[in-house]
C-alpha positions as CSV (number, residue, x, y, z in Angstrom):
1,M,-28.6,-22.1,-11.1
2,A,-27.1,-18.6,-10.9
3,I,-27.8,-16.5,-7.8
4,E,-29.3,-13.1,-8.5
5,C,-27.9,-9.9,-7.3
6,S,-29.1,-8.8,-3.8
7,K,-29.7,-5.2,-4.9
8,R,-33.4,-4.3,-5.3
9,K,-34.9,-5.1,-8.7
10,C,-31.5,-6.2,-10.1
11,P,-32.0,-9.4,-12.1
12,N,-28.4,-9.9,-13.0
13,P,-26.4,-12.9,-11.8
14,A,-24.1,-12.3,-8.8
15,I,-20.3,-12.6,-9.3
16,I,-19.5,-12.5,-5.6
17,H,-20.9,-13.3,-2.2
18,Q,-19.7,-10.9,0.5
19,K,-20.0,-13.2,3.6
20,Y,-19.3,-10.3,5.9
21,S,-22.3,-8.3,4.5
22,G,-24.5,-11.2,3.4
23,L,-24.9,-9.6,-0.1
24,H,-24.6,-11.2,-3.5
25,L,-23.5,-8.6,-6.0
26,C,-23.6,-8.6,-9.8
27,E,-20.6,-7.1,-11.7
28,A,-22.0,-3.6,-11.9
29,H,-23.0,-3.4,-8.2
30,F,-19.8,-5.0,-7.1
31,V,-17.7,-2.3,-9.0
32,E,-20.0,0.4,-7.6
33,D,-19.4,-1.0,-4.0
34,V,-15.6,-1.1,-4.3
35,E,-15.5,2.4,-5.8
36,R,-17.8,3.7,-3.1
37,K,-15.5,2.4,-0.4
38,A,-12.5,4.0,-2.1
39,K,-14.2,7.4,-2.5
40,K,-15.2,7.2,1.2
41,E,-11.6,6.7,2.3
42,I,-10.3,9.5,0.0
43,R,-12.8,11.9,1.6
44,K,-12.0,10.6,5.1
45,Q,-8.2,10.7,4.9
46,W,-7.3,13.7,2.7
47,L,-9.5,15.8,0.5
48,I,-7.9,15.8,-3.0
49,E,-7.5,19.4,-3.7
50,R,-7.5,21.5,-6.9
51,G,-4.2,21.6,-8.5
52,D,-2.8,18.5,-6.8
53,K,0.1,16.6,-8.4
54,I,-0.5,13.0,-7.2
55,A,2.2,10.3,-7.2
56,V,0.8,6.7,-7.3
57,A,3.1,4.0,-5.9
58,L,2.8,1.4,-8.7
59,S,4.4,-2.0,-8.3
60,G,2.6,-3.7,-11.2
61,G,0.7,-6.1,-8.8
62,K,-3.0,-6.4,-8.7
63,D,-3.6,-3.8,-5.9
64,S,-1.6,-0.9,-7.3
65,S,-2.7,-1.6,-10.9
66,A,-6.4,-1.7,-9.9
67,L,-5.8,1.5,-7.8
68,L,-4.3,3.4,-10.8
69,Y,-7.2,2.3,-13.0
70,M,-9.7,3.4,-10.4
71,L,-8.2,6.8,-9.8
72,K,-8.1,7.6,-13.5
73,K,-11.7,6.5,-13.8
74,I,-13.0,8.4,-10.7
75,F,-11.0,11.6,-11.4
76,Q,-11.1,11.6,-15.2
77,P,-13.4,14.7,-15.3
78,R,-10.9,16.7,-13.2
79,S,-8.5,18.4,-15.6
80,D,-6.9,20.3,-12.7
81,L,-5.3,17.1,-11.3
82,E,-2.1,15.5,-12.5
83,F,-1.2,11.9,-11.9
84,F,2.1,10.1,-12.3
85,A,3.4,6.8,-11.1
86,I,6.5,5.7,-9.2
87,A,7.8,2.2,-9.4
88,V,10.6,0.7,-7.3
89,D,12.9,-2.1,-8.5
90,E,14.2,-3.7,-5.3
91,G,16.3,-6.2,-7.2
92,I,14.5,-9.5,-6.7
93,K,15.5,-11.9,-9.4
94,G,12.7,-13.6,-11.2
95,F,10.0,-11.5,-9.5
96,R,10.2,-7.8,-9.8
97,S,11.1,-7.7,-13.5
98,V,7.7,-9.4,-14.2
99,T,5.6,-7.0,-12.2
100,L,7.5,-4.0,-13.6
101,K,6.5,-5.1,-17.1
102,N,2.9,-5.1,-15.8
103,A,3.4,-1.6,-14.4
104,E,4.7,-0.3,-17.7
105,K,1.8,-1.8,-19.5
106,I,-0.9,-0.4,-17.3
107,A,0.7,3.0,-17.1
108,K,1.0,3.2,-20.9
109,E,-2.7,2.1,-21.3
110,L,-3.9,4.8,-18.9
111,E,-1.5,7.4,-20.3
112,V,0.2,8.0,-16.9
113,E,3.9,8.8,-16.8
114,L,5.9,6.1,-15.0
115,R,9.2,6.8,-13.2
116,T,11.2,3.8,-12.1
117,F,13.9,3.8,-9.5
118,S,16.0,1.0,-8.1
119,F,17.7,0.0,-4.9
120,E,20.9,-0.6,-6.8
121,R,21.0,2.9,-8.3
122,E,19.9,4.7,-5.2
123,F,21.7,2.6,-2.5
124,G,24.3,0.6,-4.3
125,F,22.9,-2.9,-3.6
126,T,19.8,-5.0,-4.3
127,L,17.4,-6.8,-2.0
128,D,18.8,-10.1,-3.1
129,E,22.2,-9.0,-1.8
130,I,20.6,-8.0,1.5
131,A,19.0,-11.4,1.8
132,A,22.3,-13.1,0.9
133,E,23.9,-11.5,4.0
134,G,21.7,-13.7,6.3
135,F,20.8,-10.9,8.7
136,E,18.5,-11.9,11.7
137,Q,15.7,-9.7,10.4
138,A,13.6,-10.9,7.4
139,P,14.4,-9.2,4.0
140,C,10.9,-7.6,4.1
141,T,12.1,-5.4,7.1
142,F,14.8,-3.8,5.1
143,C,12.7,-3.7,1.9
144,G,9.8,-1.7,3.5
145,V,12.2,0.9,4.9
146,L,14.1,1.4,1.7
147,R,11.0,1.4,-0.5
148,R,9.3,4.1,1.6
149,K,12.5,6.1,1.5
150,I,12.6,6.1,-2.3
151,I,8.9,6.9,-2.7
152,E,9.0,9.7,-0.2
153,T,12.2,11.2,-1.6
154,K,11.3,10.9,-5.3
155,A,7.7,12.1,-4.8
156,K,9.1,15.3,-3.2
157,E,11.7,15.8,-5.9
158,L,9.1,15.4,-8.6
159,G,6.8,17.9,-7.0
160,A,4.1,15.6,-5.7
161,T,1.6,17.1,-3.3
162,K,0.1,13.7,-2.3
163,V,1.2,10.1,-2.5
164,V,-1.4,7.4,-3.0
165,T,-0.6,3.8,-2.0
166,A,-2.5,0.6,-2.7
167,H,-2.7,-0.7,0.9
168,N,-5.9,-2.8,1.1
169,L,-8.0,-3.9,4.1
170,D,-5.9,-7.0,4.7
171,D,-2.7,-4.9,4.7
172,E,-4.1,-2.4,7.1
173,V,-5.4,-4.9,9.7
174,Q,-2.2,-6.9,9.5
175,T,-0.2,-3.8,10.4
176,I,-2.6,-3.0,13.2
177,L,-2.4,-6.5,14.7
178,I,1.4,-6.6,14.3
179,N,1.7,-3.4,16.4
180,Y,-0.8,-4.7,18.9
181,I,1.2,-7.9,19.3
182,R,4.4,-5.9,19.7
183,G,2.9,-3.4,22.0
184,D,4.1,-0.6,19.8
185,I,1.7,2.2,20.8
186,E,3.7,4.9,19.0
187,R,3.4,3.1,15.7
188,L,-0.3,2.5,16.3
189,G,-0.7,6.3,16.7
190,R,1.3,7.0,13.6
191,L,-1.2,5.0,11.5
192,R,-3.6,7.8,11.9
193,G,-1.6,10.4,10.0
194,R,1.9,11.4,8.9
195,R,3.8,14.5,10.1
196,D,3.8,17.7,8.1
197,E,7.4,17.1,7.2
198,F,6.4,14.2,4.9
199,V,4.3,14.2,1.7
200,P,0.6,13.4,2.7
201,R,-0.4,9.8,1.9
202,I,-3.8,8.5,0.9
203,K,-4.9,4.8,1.0
204,P,-8.1,4.6,-1.0
205,L,-8.3,0.8,-0.8
206,R,-7.9,0.7,3.0
207,G,-11.6,-0.5,3.3
208,V,-11.5,-3.0,0.5
209,P,-10.6,-6.7,1.1
210,E,-7.7,-8.0,-0.9
211,K,-9.8,-10.6,-2.7
212,E,-12.2,-7.9,-3.8
213,V,-9.4,-5.8,-5.2
214,A,-8.2,-8.8,-7.2
215,L,-11.8,-9.4,-8.5
216,Y,-12.1,-5.7,-9.4
217,A,-8.9,-5.9,-11.4
218,L,-10.2,-9.0,-13.3
219,V,-13.5,-7.2,-14.0
220,A,-11.6,-4.2,-15.3
221,G,-9.5,-6.4,-17.6
222,I,-6.2,-5.7,-15.8
223,A,-3.7,-8.5,-16.2
224,I,-2.9,-10.1,-12.8
225,S,0.4,-11.7,-12.2
226,T,0.3,-14.9,-10.1
227,I,3.9,-14.6,-9.1
228,H,4.7,-13.9,-5.5
229,C,7.8,-12.3,-3.8
230,P,10.1,-15.2,-2.7
231,Y,10.8,-13.4,0.6
232,A,7.3,-12.7,1.7
233,A,6.8,-16.0,3.5
234,L,9.8,-15.3,5.8
235,S,8.2,-12.3,7.4
236,F,6.2,-11.9,10.6
237,R,3.5,-10.2,8.5
238,F,3.0,-13.5,6.6
239,T,2.3,-15.4,9.8
240,V,-0.2,-12.7,10.9
241,K,-1.8,-12.7,7.4
242,K,-2.5,-16.5,7.6
243,M,-3.9,-16.2,11.1
244,L,-6.3,-13.4,10.1
245,N,-7.4,-15.3,7.0
246,V,-8.3,-18.3,9.3
247,F,-10.3,-16.0,11.6
248,E,-12.1,-14.3,8.6
249,K,-13.1,-17.7,7.1
250,K,-14.6,-18.9,10.4
251,H,-15.9,-15.6,11.5
252,P,-16.7,-13.3,8.4
253,G,-16.3,-9.7,9.2
254,T,-13.3,-10.1,11.5
255,K,-11.1,-7.9,9.5
256,Y,-13.6,-5.0,9.4
257,S,-14.2,-5.5,13.1
258,L,-10.5,-5.2,13.8
259,L,-10.3,-2.0,11.7
260,R,-13.3,-0.4,13.4
261,G,-12.0,-1.4,16.8
262,Y,-8.7,0.3,16.0
263,E,-10.4,3.4,14.7
264,R,-12.3,3.8,18.0
265,L,-9.2,3.1,20.1
266,S,-7.1,5.5,18.0
267,E,-9.2,8.5,19.2
268,F,-7.3,8.1,22.5
269,L,-3.9,7.8,20.8
270,P,-1.7,10.8,19.9
271,T,-1.1,11.1,16.2
272,A,2.5,11.5,15.0
273,Q,1.9,15.3,14.8
274,Q,0.5,15.4,18.4
275,S,3.1,13.2,20.0
276,G,5.3,16.2,20.8
277,R,8.3,14.3,19.7
278,E,10.7,16.6,17.8
279,L,12.0,15.2,14.5
280,L,15.7,15.6,13.9
281,R,17.4,15.7,10.5
282,C,19.4,12.6,9.5
283,E,23.1,13.4,9.6
284,R,23.6,11.4,6.4
285,C,20.8,12.3,4.0
286,G,19.1,15.3,5.8
287,A,15.7,13.7,5.8
288,P,13.4,14.1,8.8
289,S,14.2,11.3,11.3
290,A,13.4,10.2,14.9
291,S,17.2,9.7,15.5
292,R,20.5,11.1,14.3
293,I,20.7,8.6,11.5
294,C,17.5,7.5,9.7
295,K,16.6,3.8,9.3
296,A,17.3,3.9,5.6
297,C,20.8,5.3,6.1
298,E,21.4,2.8,8.9
299,I,20.7,0.0,6.5
300,V,22.9,1.5,3.8
301,E,25.8,1.8,6.2
302,R,25.3,-1.7,7.4
303,M,25.3,-3.1,3.9
304,R,28.3,-1.1,2.8
305,S,30.2,-2.5,5.8
306,S,29.2,-6.0,4.9
307,L,30.0,-5.7,1.2
308,T,33.4,-4.0,1.8
309,P,36.2,-6.6,1.4
């Protein structure tokens, strides 16, 4: 027998049981709940202002596709806002080409311009080539730095006033826990906000669990790819992800507790802007950097040295 929605006077069958809240939600109330959380994060992080040109980081996966759909739905009445999408082709054989097709499909359906950039064109090599070098660090370490570099650079070049990314609750608490484990207080402080030298970033899905983002995408009729990055399981993040999922299963609400605990603690941490640390300009690309050569340019130089006969 179907379980009814927990919302008062709603006779519709539930499609999800939120163990952390105890609620059973029907399709309409589930969608309402996810969008409420996203709107709350948008208000809390950065007020989207009149005339904004917003770049959406779109990989074609469930999170970014659901995010683009949601943004268009929420802000459809706002004719003063402009949205476009940025996709990054890292060069992962048998994986990225599939998700990029999804990105093209959702962007076309939502009438959003999609601009695609690749590691190969921008840096001269692919992530597969980085992985083939057998460096001590997992490929994800290099990938994250180079992806952020492309999104930041291209968003600025294309006149974006904000960048929106699809980081969900799981992503956020994984990052928090990784920095706790590493004792990286500076990075923990940086999670609260970026410096003025960079395009402001918004993470509307920060308070939505990954599984709920996937269900939202299914309800919205968004095609979900079941293919996974072949390098993900090599990362430290993957280990932390598995550990958090075990905790969440045994103790529902663990992920939200970790996020709330971090937010209370972060009040005592200096933000990137408050740290007093002066940013330099990278001697290679001219981008703001904490050192003479930015991390992206360090990777580029390292790869060029490895690839040079």
